[in-house]
Structure formats: structure tokens, C-alpha cells
C-alpha positions in Angstrom: 0.0 0.0 0.0 1.4 3.4 -0.9 2.1 5.9 1.8 0.6 9.4 1.6 2.1 12.4 3.3 0.0 15.4 4.1 1.5 18.9 4.4 0.7 20.8 7.6 1.9 24.3 8.2 4.7 23.8 5.7 5.8 20.4 7.0 4.9 16.9 6.1 2.8 14.8 8.5 3.4 11.2 9.4 2.9 8.9 6.5 2.1 5.3 7.5 0.3 2.3 6.2 -2.0 0.1 8.3 0.6 -2.7 8.1 3.2 -0.4 9.5 0.9 0.8 12.2 0.2 -2.9 13.1 3.9 -3.5 13.5 4.3 -0.4 15.6 1.5 -1.5 17.9 3.0 -5.0 18.2 6.4 -3.6 19.0 5.5 -1.1 21.7 2.2 -2.3 23.1 3.6 -4.6 25.8 6.1 -1.9 27.0 3.5 0.8 27.2 1.0 -1.5 29.0 3.7 -2.3 31.6 4.3 1.5 32.2 0.5 2.2 32.4 -0.1 -0.7 34.7 2.5 0.7 37.1 0.2 3.7 37.7 -3.3 2.4 37.2 -2.5 -0.9 38.9 -4.7 -3.0 36.7 -3.6 -5.0 33.7 -7.0 -4.8 32.1 -7.3 -1.0 32.5 -3.7 -0.6 31.2 -4.5 -2.6 28.2 -7.6 -0.5 27.4 -5.8 2.8 27.9 -2.9 1.8 25.7 -5.2 0.5 22.9 -7.1 3.8 23.1 -3.8 5.7 22.9 -2.7 3.9 19.8 -6.2 4.5 18.2 -5.9 8.2 19.1 -2.5 8.3 17.4 -3.8 6.6 14.3 -6.8 8.8 14.0 -4.7 12.0 14.4 -1.7 10.9 12.4 -2.4 13.6 9.8 -1.6 16.3 12.4 1.6 14.8 13.6 4.9 16.2 12.0 6.8 13.6 10.0 9.9 14.2 12.1 8.1 13.5 15.4 9.5 10.8 17.7 6.5 8.4 17.5 7.4 6.3 20.5 7.6 9.4 22.7 4.4 10.9 21.0 2.4 7.8 21.7 3.8 7.5 25.2 2.6 11.0 26.0 -0.9 10.0 24.9 -0.7 7.0 27.2 0.5 9.2 30.1 -2.4 11.6 29.5 -5.0 8.9 29.4 -3.6 7.4 32.6 -3.8 10.8 34.3 -7.4 11.2 33.2 -8.3 7.7 34.5 -6.5 8.4 37.8 -8.2 11.7 38.3 -11.6 10.1 37.6 -10.8 7.4 40.2 -9.7 10.1 42.7 -13.0 11.9 42.3 -15.0 8.7 42.6 -13.1 7.8 45.8 -13.7 11.3 47.2 -17.5 10.9 46.6 -17.5 7.5 48.2 -15.6 9.0 51.2 -18.2 11.7 51.5 -21.1 9.2 51.4 -19.3 7.1 54.0 -18.8 10.1 56.3 -22.5 11.1 55.9 -23.6 7.5 56.8 -21.2 7.5 59.8 -22.6 10.7 61.1 -26.2 9.4 60.7 -25.3 6.2 62.6 -23.5 8.2 65.4 -26.6 10.4 65.8 -28.9 7.4 65.9 -26.7 5.8 68.6 -26.7 9.0 70.7 -30.5 9.3 70.3 -31.1 5.7 71.3 -28.8 5.9 74.3 -30.7 8.9 75.5 -34.1 7.2 74.9 -36.3 6.7 77.9 -39.4 4.5 77.0 -41.3 5.9 80.0 -41.2 9.4 78.4 -43.2 8.2 75.4 -46.2 7.3 77.5 -46.1 10.3 79.7 -48.9 12.8 80.1 -46.7 15.5 78.7 -46.3 13.6 75.4 -50.0 12.8 75.3 -50.8 16.5 75.7 -48.4 17.5 72.9 -50.0 15.0 70.6 -53.5 16.1 71.4 -52.6 19.8 71.0 -50.8 19.2 67.7 -53.7 17.3 66.3 -56.1 20.0 67.5 -54.1 22.6 65.5 -54.3 20.6 62.3 -57.0 21.4 59.7 -60.1 19.3 60.2 -59.6 17.1 57.1 -55.8 16.6 57.8 -56.6 15.6 61.4 -59.4 13.2 60.3 -57.3 11.6 57.6 -54.4 11.1 60.1 -56.6 9.5 62.8 -58.3 7.3 60.2 -54.9 6.0 59.0 -52.9 5.8 62.2 -55.5 4.8 64.8 -58.4 3.3 62.8 -55.9 1.5 60.5 -58.0 2.3 57.4 -56.4 1.9 54.0 -55.7 4.9 51.7 -58.5 3.8 49.4 -61.0 3.5 52.3 -60.0 6.9 53.6 -60.4 8.4 50.2 -63.8 6.9 49.8 -64.9 8.0 53.3 -64.0 11.7 52.8 -64.6 11.9 49.0 -61.0 12.7 48.1 -58.4 11.1 46.0 -55.7 8.7 47.2 -53.1 11.3 46.3 -54.9 13.8 48.5 -54.8 11.3 51.4 -51.1 10.9 51.0 -50.7 14.7 51.0 -52.8 15.2 54.2 -50.9 12.4 56.0 -47.5 13.9 55.0 -48.7 17.3 56.3 -49.8 15.9 59.6 -46.7 13.9 60.2 -44.5 16.9 59.4 -46.3 19.0 62.0 -46.1 16.2 64.6 -42.4 15.7 64.0 -41.8 19.4 64.7 -43.8 19.2 67.9 -42.2 16.0 69.0 -38.6 16.9 68.0 -37.3 16.1 71.4 -38.5 12.6 71.3 -37.6 9.6 69.2 -39.1 9.4 65.7 -40.4 5.9 66.7 -42.9 7.7 68.8 -45.2 8.3 65.8 -45.4 4.5 65.4 -46.2 3.9 69.0 -49.1 6.4 69.3 -52.3 4.7 70.3 -55.9 5.6 71.2 -54.9 5.4 74.8 -52.5 8.3 74.4 -55.1 10.3 72.5 -57.7 9.8 75.2 -55.6 9.8 78.3 
């Protein structure tokens, strides 16, 4: 196959046949993979990065001066691809660390909360009064929907039919009620909402 040289900025670019490129790849691939593997610490990743580097060289050969040191040129591409990969891994590790730290803080807060938890407080008259007052301050429909769900154990569909509203509206009213109760009961464990009973409401 005949080589063709392209003139770029007054100079000829690299002229190379596919056969010559294949020989170049076979000659330097293993050495470049060994260098890449030293940094990315994965033979499979190194193989992919070196293959991508040779492909990049081939696709851009028309812009490479004919007198360029091809071995050095391709190795620079390998280096840059390794750097990009390592930076991406570093960012991924940073995100994982942030997620881990957030999870650790949540667990620590849960541990502190549970250690301070006194079951007797949940059934105290003070808590019962807070619950009753909070429910009294809710709009009538919100209060009725909450009581029907939490204390009468009606399904969303049953509540919707009883009050002539949609299931989505039932979900909205429940969410509104729970948010207000959470604010009122912020000094107590969230589990309190699951332990509320008719006895507390009527005590």
C-alpha cells in the first residue's frame, strides 16, 4: 500500500500504512502497558488505555509532524490517558468517602439518640398532651385523615372513599400531619409516631 504524506503548516505529517501501524503496535504495546499498569495498577485497565492511545495516534496521524518521535508521542498519549483515569478514580473515591462520612454521622446520631431514649417518656402525660394539642391545631380534614390512618388502620383507598377525596390527597394530608407532629415532638424519638395509640389520645 502506498504511503501518503499530508503537508501541515509547511511540513509533512506522518505517512504510515495500516501494516506499519500494526507492526508499531505489536512492537510497543507490551512496554506501554507495563508502564501504564505501574500507575493504574490494573492490567485490564492498562490494556484498554494503551489501545485507546494507539487508536488516538492513528486517528490523528495527519496532524503529527513527519519528524516527530513516534514512540515518545504515543507514550505522551498513554500518560495523559492514565492521568485522566486516575483523576476520575480520585473523584470517585472522594465521593465514596463523603457518602461514608455522611452515613457514619447518621449512625452516630442514631446511637446517641437511642442511648438517651427513655421509654417511659413516650407514654407520659406530657407527650400525650403534645400529641393532642398538635392534632387540634391541624386542619379538620388533615386531622381526620391522620386519625383514620394511624388509629383506625384504614387503607388509603378506604379513607379516600370516606372523605370523598383522591388517594393522592390522602397521601398529601398524611404527610402534612406527620411533618407537624415531627416538629412538635422533635425532642422525642421518631419511633414515637409508630407507638401512638388511642390510649395516648384519650388519656
